[in-house]
C-alpha positions as CSV (number, residue, x, y, z in Angstrom):
1,M,91.5,83.0,118.5
2,L,92.9,85.5,116.1
3,S,92.7,88.8,118.0
4,S,93.1,92.5,117.4
5,T,96.5,93.9,118.5
6,R,94.6,97.1,119.4
7,E,92.3,95.2,121.8
8,L,95.1,93.2,123.3
9,L,97.1,96.4,124.1
10,E,94.2,98.5,125.3
11,T,93.0,95.7,127.6
12,A,96.5,95.2,129.0
13,R,97.0,98.9,129.6
14,R,93.7,99.3,131.4
15,N,94.4,96.3,133.6
16,V,98.1,97.1,134.2
17,Y,99.9,94.1,132.6
18,A,101.8,93.7,129.3
19,I,101.5,91.6,126.2
20,G,104.5,89.4,125.2
21,A,105.3,89.8,121.5
22,F,107.6,86.9,120.4
23,N,109.5,86.8,117.2
24,V,109.0,83.5,115.3
25,Y,110.7,82.1,112.3
26,N,109.3,78.6,111.7
27,L,106.7,76.1,112.9
28,E,108.6,75.3,116.1
29,G,108.6,78.9,117.2
30,V,104.9,79.4,116.4
31,K,104.0,76.2,118.3
32,A,106.1,77.3,121.3
33,V,104.2,80.6,121.6
34,I,100.8,79.1,121.1
35,L,101.4,76.2,123.6
36,A,102.8,78.6,126.2
37,A,99.9,81.0,125.8
38,E,97.3,78.3,126.0
39,A,98.8,76.6,129.0
40,E,99.1,80.0,130.8
41,Q,95.6,81.2,129.6
42,S,97.4,84.3,128.4
43,P,97.2,86.6,125.4
44,A,100.3,86.8,123.2
45,M,101.6,88.1,119.9
46,L,103.4,86.3,117.0
47,Q,105.9,88.7,115.5
48,L,107.6,88.4,112.1
49,H,110.8,90.3,111.7
50,P,111.5,91.4,108.1
51,S,114.2,88.7,107.9
52,A,111.7,86.1,108.8
53,L,109.2,87.5,106.3
54,S,111.9,87.4,103.6
55,Y,112.8,83.8,104.5
56,G,109.3,82.3,105.1
57,G,107.2,84.6,102.8
58,L,103.5,84.2,102.6
59,P,103.5,80.6,103.8
60,L,104.9,81.7,107.1
61,V,102.3,84.5,107.4
62,A,99.6,82.0,106.6
63,L,101.0,79.6,109.3
64,C,100.9,82.4,111.9
65,L,97.4,83.5,111.0
66,E,96.0,80.0,111.1
67,A,97.7,79.1,114.3
68,A,96.2,82.2,115.9
69,R,92.7,81.4,114.6
70,S,92.9,77.8,115.9
71,S,94.2,78.7,119.3
72,S,92.1,78.9,122.4
73,A,94.2,81.9,123.6
74,P,93.9,85.5,122.2
75,I,96.7,85.8,119.7
76,S,97.5,88.6,117.2
77,V,100.0,88.5,114.4
78,H,102.4,91.5,113.8
79,L,105.0,92.6,111.3
80,D,108.0,93.8,113.4
81,H,110.5,96.5,112.5
82,S,109.6,97.0,108.8
83,T,111.5,99.7,107.0
84,S,110.1,98.7,103.6
85,A,106.8,100.0,102.1
86,D,106.8,97.0,99.9
87,D,106.9,94.6,102.8
88,I,104.2,96.5,104.6
89,H,102.0,96.3,101.5
90,L,102.6,92.6,101.3
91,A,101.8,92.0,105.0
92,L,98.6,94.0,104.8
93,E,97.5,92.2,101.6
94,S,98.3,88.8,103.2
95,G,95.8,89.5,106.0
96,M,98.1,90.9,108.8
97,A,96.3,93.7,110.6
98,S,99.2,94.9,112.8
99,I,102.5,96.3,111.6
100,M,105.5,98.3,112.8
101,A,106.5,101.1,110.4
102,D,110.1,101.6,111.5
103,G,111.6,104.8,110.2
104,S,113.8,105.2,113.3
105,H,116.9,104.9,111.2
106,L,116.0,107.9,109.2
107,P,116.3,111.6,110.1
108,Y,113.3,112.8,112.1
109,E,111.4,114.5,109.3
110,Q,111.8,111.4,107.0
111,N,110.8,109.1,109.8
112,L,107.7,111.2,110.3
113,A,106.8,111.2,106.6
114,F,107.4,107.4,106.2
115,T,105.4,106.6,109.3
116,R,102.5,108.9,108.3
117,D,102.3,107.4,104.8
118,M,102.4,103.8,106.2
119,T,99.8,104.6,108.9
120,R,97.4,106.1,106.4
121,L,97.7,103.0,104.2
122,A,97.3,100.6,107.2
123,H,94.3,102.4,108.5
124,Q,92.6,102.2,105.1
125,K,93.0,98.4,105.4
126,G,91.7,98.4,109.0
127,A,95.1,97.6,110.4
128,I,97.0,99.4,113.3
129,V,100.5,100.8,113.4
130,E,103.4,100.8,115.9
131,A,106.2,103.3,115.3
132,E,109.5,104.2,116.9
133,I,111.0,107.5,117.9
134,G,114.5,107.6,119.1
135,R,116.8,104.7,118.1
136,I,117.5,101.6,120.1
137,S,121.1,100.2,120.1
138,G,122.2,96.6,119.9
139,T,122.0,93.8,117.4
140,E,119.0,91.8,116.2
141,D,118.7,89.6,113.2
142,G,121.8,91.0,111.6
143,L,120.8,94.6,112.1
144,T,123.3,96.5,114.3
145,V,123.0,99.9,115.8
146,A,126.1,101.2,117.6
147,E,125.7,102.8,121.0
148,K,126.9,106.1,119.6
149,S,124.2,106.0,117.0
150,A,121.4,105.3,119.6
151,K,119.1,108.2,120.6
152,M,116.7,108.4,123.6
153,T,113.1,109.2,122.8
154,D,112.4,112.9,123.3
155,P,109.1,113.3,125.1
156,T,108.1,116.6,123.5
157,Q,109.0,115.3,120.1
158,A,107.1,112.1,120.7
159,V,103.9,114.1,121.2
160,E,104.5,116.0,117.9
161,F,105.3,112.7,116.1
162,V,102.1,110.9,117.3
163,K,99.9,113.9,116.4
164,A,101.4,114.1,112.9
165,T,101.4,110.4,112.1
166,N,98.2,109.2,113.9
167,V,100.0,106.0,115.0
168,D,98.3,103.5,117.4
169,S,101.3,102.7,119.6
170,L,104.8,104.0,120.1
171,A,108.0,102.1,120.8
172,V,110.2,104.2,123.1
173,T,114.0,104.2,123.7
174,I,114.9,104.8,127.4
175,G,118.1,102.8,127.6
176,N,116.8,99.4,126.4
177,V,118.8,97.6,123.8
178,H,118.3,94.9,121.2
179,G,120.2,91.6,121.9
180,E,122.2,91.0,125.0
181,Y,122.8,93.6,127.7
182,R,126.6,93.7,128.1
183,S,126.3,95.5,131.4
184,E,123.6,96.0,134.0
185,P,120.5,97.6,132.2
186,K,119.8,101.2,133.1
187,L,116.4,102.5,132.1
188,D,115.5,106.2,132.3
189,F,112.2,105.9,134.1
190,A,111.8,109.6,134.6
191,R,111.9,110.0,130.8
192,L,109.3,107.2,130.4
193,E,107.1,108.8,133.1
194,K,107.1,112.1,131.2
195,I,106.3,110.3,127.9
196,R,103.4,108.6,129.6
197,H,102.1,111.9,131.0
198,L,102.3,113.7,127.7
199,L,100.9,110.9,125.5
200,G,98.0,109.9,127.8
201,D,96.5,106.5,127.1
202,L,98.5,105.7,123.9
203,P,100.0,102.2,124.3
204,L,103.7,102.2,124.8
205,V,106.1,99.5,123.7
206,L,109.5,98.5,124.9
207,H,111.8,96.5,122.6
208,G,114.7,94.6,124.0
209,A,113.0,92.9,126.9
210,S,115.3,89.9,126.8
211,G,117.5,90.2,129.9
212,L,115.6,93.0,131.7
213,P,115.1,92.2,135.5
214,E,111.7,91.8,137.0
215,R,111.8,95.1,138.9
216,M,112.4,97.0,135.6
217,I,109.6,95.1,133.9
218,S,107.2,95.9,136.7
219,R,108.1,99.6,136.8
220,S,107.8,99.9,133.0
221,I,104.3,98.4,133.2
222,T,103.2,100.8,135.9
223,L,104.4,103.7,133.6
224,G,102.3,102.6,130.6
225,V,104.3,100.0,128.7
226,C,101.8,97.3,127.6
227,K,103.9,95.4,125.0
228,F,107.3,93.9,125.4
229,N,109.3,92.5,122.4
230,V,111.2,89.3,123.1
231,N,113.5,87.7,120.6
232,T,117.1,87.0,121.8
233,E,116.3,84.6,124.7
234,V,113.9,82.6,122.7
235,R,116.3,82.2,119.8
236,A,119.1,81.3,122.2
237,A,117.0,78.5,123.7
238,Y,116.4,77.1,120.2
239,M,120.0,77.2,119.2
240,Q,121.4,75.8,122.5
241,T,119.0,72.9,122.4
242,L,120.1,72.0,118.9
243,Q,123.8,72.4,119.6
244,Q,123.6,70.4,122.9
245,G,121.6,67.6,121.2
246,I,123.9,67.3,118.3
247,C,127.1,67.3,120.4
248,S,125.7,64.7,122.8
249,A,124.0,62.7,120.1
250,S,120.8,62.7,122.3
251,L,118.7,64.0,119.4
252,K,118.7,61.1,117.0
253,D,115.6,62.0,114.9
254,L,114.4,65.2,113.2
255,V,111.1,65.1,115.0
256,D,112.8,64.6,118.3
257,S,114.9,67.7,117.6
258,M,111.9,69.8,116.6
259,E,110.0,68.8,119.8
260,A,113.1,69.5,122.0
261,T,113.4,73.0,120.5
262,I,109.7,73.7,121.1
263,N,110.0,72.6,124.7
264,S,113.0,74.8,125.4
265,M,111.4,77.9,123.7
266,Q,108.1,77.3,125.4
267,A,109.8,77.3,128.8
268,V,111.3,80.8,128.1
269,I,108.0,82.1,126.7
270,T,106.1,80.9,129.8
271,E,108.5,82.6,132.1
272,K,108.0,85.9,130.2
273,L,104.2,85.6,130.2
274,R,104.3,85.3,133.9
275,L,106.8,88.1,134.3
276,F,104.6,90.4,132.1
277,G,101.6,89.6,134.3
278,S,99.5,88.3,131.4
279,S,99.0,84.8,132.7
280,N,95.3,84.0,133.5
281,K,94.2,87.1,131.7
282,A,92.8,85.5,128.5
283,H,89.3,85.9,129.9
284,L,89.6,89.7,129.8
285,H,89.9,89.8,126.1
286,Q,87.1,90.2,123.7
287,S,86.2,88.5,120.5
288,P,88.3,89.1,117.4
289,Y,85.5,91.2,116.0
290,A,86.1,94.2,118.4
291,D,87.9,96.3,115.7
292,M,85.2,95.5,113.2
293,L,82.6,96.9,115.5
294,R,84.6,100.0,116.1
295,L,85.0,100.6,112.4
296,K,81.3,100.4,112.0
297,G,80.8,102.8,114.8
298,E,79.1,100.3,117.1
299,F,81.9,100.0,119.6
300,P,83.7,103.1,121.1
301,K,87.5,102.8,120.8
302,A,88.2,104.4,124.2
303,E,86.1,101.9,126.2
304,P,87.2,98.3,125.1
305,L,85.9,96.6,128.3
306,D,82.4,98.1,128.5
307,F,80.7,94.9,127.3
308,I,82.6,92.7,129.8
309,E,82.1,95.1,132.7
310,K,78.4,95.3,132.2
311,N,77.8,91.6,132.1
């Protein structure tokens, strides 16, 4: 079912697991996420990076939304890392109710202004907003941030930023990177713990989950991270399957090739859902109308599980 990102994150936070948010680019990627989520009885998110939105346009958005609606698992659809007001407008008008307004590449005051404006717009449309403070290093979809340009999230500044922008979730930088970790990951959990303490129940997001070991994932979840972004490992599975099949001539037909890539991506996604603790948690999630009820004042935002707990 097409679900609310807000509800997915709030429920995951309250029950101490995390939602896997997987970047998709085509039908094969969408099917891999949906099949894994249904098999694991897990919530999940379909994410579109701006490069994917540029390539696939409205048809790709429609594909994601329809796949979510038709799924037996709770699925939301999210615009990832958008630095463009035009793209955010397009996403909102196309029916997406979850966006990331990413001004992390801008000086702090400009990031705050951009995020505040995009949040105001999104909230008018009934959508929610993820933002980022600090700047994560690494490479993703052709966007590269050198280590020297990366900046850890300042806990005190994060509080100021959230109050000024009214965002619904915050992506933090604590040593995580986009793309491959070229050495052993080192996450600043003391920083994350302080951010969690200062921001209370606000859902926290960690980008760059590809390659993080289980102990770091678990520790992050206990400290309030309830969404992990995964891209690199899923894309690598897709590309490796195609390359191996072409070189060995084992993939002789286009449909065979597509099915093989779905299977390889699904295996990676399944592993992540289990790692994030969301397997067998689909039953905890409400109907997709939860946010509608909140907007009408019939469902308190702070208590998303009241109905389930009383029945």
